C-alpha positions in Angstrom: 88.8 23.6 71.1 89.4 27.0 69.5 92.0 27.6 66.7 94.9 29.9 66.9 93.9 33.1 69.1 95.0 36.4 68.5 94.6 39.5 70.9 94.1 43.0 69.3 94.3 46.0 71.5 93.6 49.7 70.0 94.5 52.5 72.3 92.3 55.4 71.0 92.0 59.1 72.1 89.2 58.3 74.7 88.8 54.7 75.0 90.5 51.2 74.7 89.0 48.3 72.8 90.3 44.8 72.6 89.1 41.6 71.0 90.2 38.2 70.7 90.1 36.5 67.3 89.9 33.1 66.5 92.1 32.9 63.2 90.9 29.6 62.1 87.3 30.7 61.8 87.8 34.6 61.6 85.4 34.8 64.5 85.7 37.4 67.4 85.3 35.1 70.5 86.0 37.8 73.2 85.9 41.4 73.5 86.1 44.4 76.0 86.3 48.2 75.9 87.2 50.8 78.6 87.2 54.6 78.5 90.1 56.7 79.6 89.4 60.5 80.0 90.7 63.4 78.0 91.7 66.2 80.4 91.9 70.0 79.4 93.6 71.8 82.2 93.8 75.1 80.0 92.0 76.3 77.2 93.3 74.6 74.0 95.3 72.0 76.1 94.6 68.3 75.8 96.3 65.8 78.1 96.0 62.3 79.3 97.5 60.3 82.2 99.6 57.2 81.5 98.1 55.3 84.4 94.6 55.8 82.9 95.9 54.4 79.6 97.5 51.3 81.5 94.5 50.8 83.6 92.1 50.9 80.5 94.3 48.4 78.5 94.7 46.1 81.6 91.0 46.0 82.3 90.4 45.4 78.4 92.7 42.4 78.3 91.4 41.1 81.8 87.9 41.3 80.4 88.7 39.3 77.2 90.8 36.7 79.2 87.7 36.3 81.5 85.2 36.1 78.7 87.5 33.2 77.2 87.1 31.5 80.4 90.6 30.6 80.5 94.1 31.7 81.9 95.2 33.8 78.6 97.7 31.1 77.7 95.4 30.2 74.8 96.3 33.5 73.3 99.3 33.0 70.6 99.7 36.5 69.5 99.2 40.2 70.4 98.9 43.3 68.3 98.7 46.7 69.6 97.4 50.1 67.7 98.0 53.3 69.5 96.8 56.9 69.1 99.2 59.2 67.3 100.5 62.4 68.6 101.0 62.0 72.2 104.3 63.3 73.8 104.9 61.7 77.2 108.1 62.5 78.9 109.5 59.9 81.3 112.4 59.8 83.8 115.3 57.5 84.1 113.1 54.6 85.4 110.4 55.0 82.7 107.9 56.7 85.0 105.9 59.6 83.4 107.0 63.0 84.5 104.0 64.7 83.5 100.6 64.2 81.6 101.0 63.2 78.0 100.4 66.1 75.7 98.0 65.7 72.7 
């Protein structure tokens, strides 16, 4: 039986990485990574789509849970680190109104 499990998620500029750490033994017991594209619609512009972030984060979490062979209920804590400097406008329902600007 594993010790206390913590899920860490790092949302970077072009990919998402996740790992599950057994904090009792300081051992990584599951990990996953997924790319998400950086779009350049005009020279000098860089944008990203919120749905692509979410898809990559979801895929990494699902991958870690599958690697654990459980339901994810074994995970006691979650830590998320995100990239800096993205402006993402949303409407009153929290839906993105345009791509995030880097």
